[in-house]
C-alpha positions in Angstrom: -26.7 -6.4 -14.1 -25.3 -4.9 -10.9 -24.2 -7.6 -8.4 -26.1 -8.1 -5.2 -23.6 -7.6 -2.4 -26.0 -7.4 0.6 -25.3 -11.0 1.7 -21.5 -10.4 1.9 -21.1 -6.8 3.1 -22.6 -4.8 6.0 -22.3 -1.0 5.8 -20.1 0.3 8.6 -18.5 -3.1 9.4 -15.2 -4.7 8.6 -15.8 -8.3 7.2 -14.4 -11.1 9.3 -11.6 -13.2 7.9 -9.9 -12.9 4.5 -12.1 -11.1 1.9 -11.3 -11.4 -1.8 -12.4 -8.4 -3.9 -12.5 -8.6 -7.7 -13.9 -6.8 -10.7 -13.4 -6.4 -14.4 -10.3 -4.3 -13.6 -8.1 -4.0 -10.6 -5.4 -1.2 -10.2 -2.7 -2.8 -8.2 0.9 -1.9 -7.3 3.7 -3.6 -9.3 7.3 -2.7 -10.1 7.2 0.8 -8.7 3.9 2.0 -10.1 0.2 1.2 -10.7 -0.7 -1.7 -13.0 -4.0 -2.6 -14.5 -5.1 -6.3 -14.0 -8.0 -7.7 -16.0 -10.2 -9.6 -13.5 -7.6 -9.0 -10.9 -8.0 -9.9 -7.2 -7.4 -8.0 -3.9 -7.4 -9.9 -0.7 -8.0 -7.9 2.5 -7.3 -9.2 6.0 -8.8 -6.9 8.6 -7.4 -3.4 7.8 -4.6 -4.3 5.4 -4.1 -5.6 1.9 -2.8 -9.2 2.0 -2.5 -9.7 -1.7 -3.0 -7.7 -4.9 -2.5 -9.5 -8.2 -4.0 -11.7 -11.0 -5.0 -14.7 -8.9 -4.9 -15.6 -5.2 -4.2 -19.2 -4.5 -5.0 -19.2 -0.7 -8.2 -19.7 1.2 -10.6 -16.8 1.8 -13.8 -16.4 3.8 -15.7 -14.8 1.0 -15.4 -13.5 -2.6 -17.0 -10.2 -3.6 -17.3 -9.5 -7.3 -18.1 -5.9 -8.3 -18.6 -6.8 -11.9 -17.9 -4.2 -14.6 -16.0 -1.9 -12.3 -12.5 -0.7 -11.4 -11.1 -1.6 -8.0 -8.7 1.3 -7.2 -6.7 2.7 -4.3 -8.9 5.2 -2.5 -8.4 8.8 -3.6 -6.5 11.2 -1.4 -7.7 14.8 -1.0 -5.1 17.2 0.4 -7.5 20.2 0.7 -10.9 18.7 1.3 -13.7 21.1 1.9 -15.2 20.5 5.3 -17.8 23.2 5.4 -20.6 24.4 3.1 -18.9 26.1 0.2 -19.3 29.9 0.5 -17.3 30.6 -2.7 -20.3 29.4 -4.7 -22.1 32.6 -3.5 -19.6 34.9 -5.3 -18.9 32.7 -8.3 -21.3 34.8 -10.4 -21.6 37.7 -7.9 -18.6 40.0 -8.3 -16.5 41.7 -7.1 -15.8 39.4 -4.2 -14.7 42.2 -1.8 -18.2 43.7 -2.1 -20.0 40.4 -1.5 -18.8 39.4 2.0 -15.6 37.7 1.0 -13.5 40.3 3.0 -14.5 41.7 6.4 -15.3 45.5 6.1 -13.9 47.7 8.8 -17.4 48.3 10.1 -17.9 44.6 10.8 -14.5 44.4 12.6 -15.4 47.3 14.8 -18.8 46.0 15.7 -17.2 42.7 16.7 -17.0 39.6 14.4 -19.1 36.7 15.6 -19.5 33.0 14.8 -22.1 32.7 12.1 -22.7 29.0 12.8 -23.5 27.5 16.2 -21.3 24.8 17.7 -23.8 22.2 16.6 -23.9 23.5 13.1 -20.1 23.5 12.8 -20.0 19.9 13.9 -22.8 18.9 11.5 -21.2 20.5 8.5 -18.0 18.5 8.9 -19.9 15.3 9.3 -21.9 16.1 6.1 -18.8 17.1 4.2 -17.1 13.8 5.2 -20.0 11.9 3.9 -19.7 13.7 0.5 -16.1 12.9 0.3 -16.8 9.2 0.8 -19.5 9.3 -1.9 -16.8 10.5 -4.3 -14.3 7.7 -3.6 -12.1 9.8 -1.3 -10.7 7.7 1.5 -8.1 10.1 3.0 -8.8 13.8 3.5 -7.1 16.9 5.0 -10.1 19.1 5.8 -10.2 22.8 4.9 -12.8 25.4 5.7 -13.3 29.1 5.2 -12.4 31.4 8.1 -14.5 34.3 6.6 -17.6 33.5 8.6 -15.7 32.7 11.8 -15.2 34.9 14.8 -11.4 34.4 14.2 -10.3 30.9 13.6 -11.4 27.3 14.0 -12.1 25.8 17.5 -10.9 22.7 19.3 -14.4 21.7 20.0 -15.5 21.4 16.4 -12.4 19.4 15.6 -13.1 17.0 18.5 -16.4 16.5 16.8 -14.7 16.2 13.4 -12.4 13.4 14.8 -15.5 11.6 16.1 -17.2 12.0 12.7 -14.2 10.5 10.9 -14.4 7.5 13.2 -18.1 7.1 12.9 -18.3 7.4 9.1 -15.0 5.7 8.4 -12.8 8.4 6.8 -9.0 8.7 7.2 -8.2 12.3 8.1 -5.2 14.6 8.7 -6.3 17.6 10.7 -6.2 20.1 13.6 -7.9 23.5 14.0 -6.6 26.2 11.5 -5.1 29.3 13.1 -3.8 32.7 12.0 -2.2 35.8 13.3 -4.0 38.2 11.0 -6.8 38.9 8.6 -7.5 41.1 5.6 -9.7 44.1 6.2 -11.7 46.0 3.6 -11.0 49.7 4.3 -12.7 51.1 1.2 -13.9 49.9 -2.3 -11.2 47.5 -3.4 -8.8 48.7 -0.7 -7.8 45.7 1.4 -5.2 45.9 4.2 -3.8 43.2 6.5 -4.2 43.5 10.3 -2.4 41.3 12.9 -3.0 40.0 16.4 0.0 37.8 17.2 -1.2 36.5 20.5 -4.3 35.0 18.9 -2.1 33.2 16.4 0.2 31.7 19.0 -2.8 30.6 21.1 -4.3 28.9 18.0 -1.0 27.1 17.4 -0.9 26.0 21.0 -4.5 24.7 20.7 -3.6 22.8 17.5 -0.6 21.2 19.1 -2.6 20.1 22.1 -5.3 18.7 19.8 -2.8 16.6 17.9 -1.1 15.3 21.0 -4.5 14.1 22.4 -6.1 12.9 19.1 -3.4 11.5 16.8 -3.9 7.8 16.3 -7.6 7.7 17.5 -10.1 5.4 15.8 -7.6 2.8 14.9 -5.3 5.3 13.3 -8.0 7.1 11.2 -7.3 10.4 13.0 -3.8 11.9 12.2 -2.3 15.3 13.1 -1.6 18.0 10.6 -0.8 21.7 11.4 -2.9 24.1 9.3 -1.9 27.7 9.6 -4.2 29.8 7.4 -3.2 31.7 4.3 0.4 32.8 4.4 -0.4 36.5 4.2 -2.3 36.1 7.5 0.7 34.6 9.3 3.7 36.2 10.9 7.3 34.9 10.7 7.3 34.0 14.4 4.1 32.0 14.1 5.5 30.0 11.1 8.8 29.4 12.8 7.0 28.0 15.8 4.8 26.0 13.5 7.6 24.3 11.7 9.4 23.6 15.0 6.2 22.0 16.3 5.8 19.9 13.2 9.3 18.5 13.7 8.5 17.7 17.3 5.1 16.1 16.4 6.5 14.5 13.2 3.5 15.8 11.2 2.9 17.7 8.0 2.1 21.4 7.7 -0.3 22.8 5.1 -0.3 26.5 4.3 -2.0 28.2 1.3 0.4 30.3 -0.7 1.2 31.4 -4.2 -2.6 31.2 -4.9 -3.8 34.8 -5.7 -2.9 38.3 -6.7 -4.0 39.8 -3.4 -1.6 37.5 -1.6 1.2 38.3 -4.0 0.8 42.0 -3.6 0.4 41.8 0.2 3.5 39.6 0.6 5.6 42.0 -1.5 4.3 45.0 0.4 5.0 43.3 3.8 8.2 41.4 3.0 9.4 42.5 -0.4 9.3 39.0 -1.9 6.9 36.2 -2.8 5.6 33.8 -0.2 7.8 30.9 -1.3 10.9 33.1 -1.4 10.1 34.5 2.1 9.8 31.0 3.6 13.0 29.8 1.9 14.9 32.9 3.0 14.1 31.9 6.6 14.7 28.2 6.3 11.1 27.2 6.6 10.7 25.1 3.5 10.9 21.3 3.7 9.3 18.1 2.7 6.8 18.5 5.6 5.2 21.4 3.7 2.0 21.0 1.6 1.2 24.1 -0.4 -2.2 24.6 -2.1 -2.5 25.9 -4.9 0.6 27.2 -6.6 -1.2 29.0 -9.4 0.6 32.2 -8.9 4.0 30.6 -8.3 6.8 32.0 -10.5 9.4 29.8 -12.1 11.7 30.8 -9.3 9.1 29.9 -6.7 8.7 26.4 -8.3 12.4 25.9 -8.3 12.3 26.5 -4.5 9.5 23.9 -4.2 11.6 21.4 -6.1 14.8 22.2 -4.1 13.1 21.8 -0.7 10.7 18.9 -1.4 7.5 20.9 -1.0 4.4 19.2 -2.3 1.7 21.0 -4.2 -2.0 20.3 -3.4 -3.4 20.8 -6.9 -7.1 22.0 -7.0 -7.6 22.6 -10.8 -11.4 23.0 -10.6 -11.6 25.7 -8.0 -8.5 27.4 -9.5 -10.1 27.4 -13.0 -13.3 28.8 -11.6 -11.3 31.7 -10.2 -9.5 32.2 -13.6 -6.1 30.7 -12.9 -4.3 27.4 -13.6 -1.1 25.8 -12.4 1.8 26.7 -14.8 1.9 23.8 -15.3 1.2 20.3 -14.0 3.7 19.0 -16.6 6.3 21.6 -15.8 6.1 21.0 -12.1 6.5 17.2 -12.6 9.5 17.8 -14.9 11.1 19.8 -12.0 10.6 16.8 -9.7 7.9 18.5 -7.6 5.5 16.1 -5.9 1.9 16.9 -6.8 -1.1 15.6 -4.9 -4.7 16.4 -5.7 -7.4 18.3 -3.8 -11.0 19.3 -4.4 -11.4 22.4 -2.1 -15.0 23.0 -3.3 -18.4 21.5 -3.7 -19.1 19.0 -5.0 -15.8 17.3 -3.9 -15.7 15.4 -7.2 -12.1 14.3 -7.5 -12.7 12.7 -10.9 -14.0 16.0 -12.2 -10.9 17.7 -10.9 -8.7 15.2 -12.7 -10.3 16.0 -16.0 -10.1 19.8 -15.4 -6.4 19.3 -14.4 -5.7 17.4 -17.6 -7.4 20.1 -19.7 -5.8 23.0 -18.0 -2.3 21.5 -18.4 -2.8 20.8 -22.1 -4.1 24.3 -22.7 -1.3 25.8 -20.7 1.3 23.8 -22.6 -0.6 24.1 -25.9 0.0 20.5 -26.7 -2.2 17.3 -26.3 0.7 15.1 -25.0 1.8 17.3 -22.1 0.0 15.1 -19.6 -2.1 12.0 -19.6 -5.0 10.6 -17.5 -2.7 8.3 -15.5 -0.5 11.2 -14.4 -3.5 12.9 -12.8 -4.6 9.6 -11.3 -1.1 9.0 -9.9 -1.4 12.5 -8.2 -4.7 11.6 -6.6 -3.2 8.4 -5.1 0.6 8.2 -5.0 1.2 11.9 -4.9 -1.1 12.5 -2.0 0.4 9.6 -0.1 3.9 11.0 -0.6 2.8 14.5 0.5 1.5 12.9 3.7 4.6 10.8 4.2 2.6 7.6 4.1 3.8 4.7 1.9 1.0 2.5 3.1 -1.6 4.7 1.4 -2.5 5.4 -2.3 -1.6 1.9 -3.5 -3.0 -1.6 -3.4 -0.1 -3.8 -2.4 0.6 -6.3 0.4 1.0 -4.4 3.7 -0.8 -1.3 2.5 -3.9 0.0 4.3 -7.1 -1.4 2.9 -8.3 1.9 1.6 -10.2 1.0 -1.6 -12.6 2.7 -4.0 -14.7 0.9 -6.5 -15.9 2.8 -9.6 -18.6 1.5 -11.9 -17.6 1.3 -15.5 -21.0 0.2 -16.9 -22.6 3.7 -16.6 -24.5 4.6 -19.8 -22.8 8.0 -19.8 -19.4 6.4 -20.0 -20.1 4.4 -23.1 -18.1 3.5 -25.1 -15.4 2.6 -22.5 -11.8 2.3 -23.4 -8.9 2.1 -20.9 -10.7 2.2 -17.5 -8.6 5.0 -16.0 -9.0 7.1 -19.2 -12.7 6.4 -19.2 -13.1 7.5 -15.6 -11.0 10.7 -16.0 -12.6 11.8 -19.4 -16.2 10.6 -18.9 -16.6 9.8 -15.2 -17.7 11.7 -12.1 -17.9 10.9 -8.4 -21.4 9.7 -9.0 -20.1 6.4 -10.4 -18.4 5.5 -7.1 -20.0 2.2 -6.0 -18.2 1.3 -2.8 -15.5 2.7 -0.5 -13.5 0.7 2.1 -11.4 2.6 4.6 -9.1 0.6 6.9 -10.9 -2.5 5.6 -14.3 -1.2 6.8 -17.1 -0.6 4.4 -17.8 3.1 4.7 -20.0 3.6 1.6 -22.0 1.3 -0.7 -24.4 2.3 -3.5 -24.8 5.9 -2.3 -25.3 5.1 1.4 -22.7 6.2 3.9 -22.2 4.5 7.3 -23.2 6.7 10.2 -25.2 9.4 8.4 -28.4 9.6 6.3 -27.1 11.8 3.5 -30.6 12.6 2.1 -31.9 14.0 5.4 -28.5 15.7 6.0 -28.7 17.5 2.6 -31.9 19.2 3.8 -30.3 20.2 7.0 -27.3 21.5 5.2 -29.4 23.6 2.9 -31.3 25.1 5.8 -28.0 25.9 7.6 -26.6 27.5 4.4 -29.7 29.6 4.0 -29.3 30.8 7.6 -25.7 31.8 6.8 -26.7 33.8 3.7 -29.2 35.8 5.8 -26.3 37.0 7.9 -24.2 38.2 5.0 -25.4 41.9 5.2 -23.5 42.1 8.6 -20.2 41.4 6.9 -20.6 43.0 3.5 -19.5 46.4 2.4 -22.1 49.0 3.4 -24.4 46.2 4.6 -26.9 46.0 1.7 -29.8 43.5 1.9 -29.2 40.0 0.8 -31.0 40.6 -2.5 -28.5 43.3 -3.4 -25.5 41.1 -2.5 -26.5 38.0 -4.4 -28.6 38.1 -7.6 -30.1 35.3 -9.6 -28.5 34.3 -12.9 -31.7 35.6 -14.8 -34.5 37.8 -13.6 -37.1 35.8 -11.6 -40.5 35.9 -13.3 -42.9 36.3 -10.5 -46.7 35.9 -10.8 -48.5 39.0 -9.6 
């Protein structure tokens, strides 16, 4: 029987006084790593963990027992989708260049425009943040596609995103993404880069200003991170200025690189080397750098990651959907590369990503003992915290932030249950997330998110997405109607 928690917890509020949280299993920090405690106890005092262990001997204001569940550190998503996933449109509609994934020259010459209104941009981040919380994610570095933008992200939408994080209760690392260039479709399959350096530098200036004004807001939930777009869309000068700004702001930088064949070919054509080698040649690699996805990183590139302390944001589900895997999770760990996890797609199901990551690594290494469930779970907690430079996240220990996820273990689809972490990785999904606390505040409980009605928001999100699809002919090669761009999996049987 699921325990009734309504008398102890109020959605959107932080309980007054010391609160003891227990369940069948607690994943706490001990002796340099996670440890499973049967019927363990976590004591939260305001926004921090006061105690994590077998039995607390002090006084508490209340005891909350989640029953047959795992109380875990909240999950950390280093590449968290903060829009409505446009890649789903081309998942089964190929080739992507003909389906609106790359701007055709005709669209560029007619003048790219924002395909969402300011209100829609603000809404989609709020909706995406709610989905992250539903999946046990307590810390997120938002990511969105720039394909449907006039050029890059705006300060206004990120002011709204910061407010949404505060309202819903999600810890975020963010600033508007920027770029100096874009990829233009000049003919069937012929894609060329085009650059506008002043726009990139203005985007960086806007991002710096945003971080200076917003870092630390909402009791520290809002944190700065510089987010230049894909590396092939950035100039050397822009990235030099970016890394200098990161040192001044003491923040992290996330840039997508070593993630696809188009990027690899473009970087070799522009600079004669791979993206990681290009950065290393110019002294731009450091522990401040977070690099999704690494699936096209060569052994030499991975050596550079290890040498300079670069963290990989591993998104195994979206990479596998696109036909690539990290080569490999186990190999990167053996080199000493820090790996954090990311979802970068819809649904933002981190547990599903952990399973796909485990499977991909074992297939790549052709052995079943190359990696284990705990290794992926470490990446989703401790690896993410290290990438962000935050020892107070990703663990349940005295002094850590009270960012907690509770996963049900009594779901019929996860029976029989063995080790709780193995059970969650192999048989679980984000749908078994029962509760989420961020900074000690209850942000999600039993499918309800503080600050947003997710059922009503889903309808609005679908309407907004349908409106975006209707505009795809403007930005697709030779501008065919929507029906020619996207086709159903099977013929639709229509009644005459």
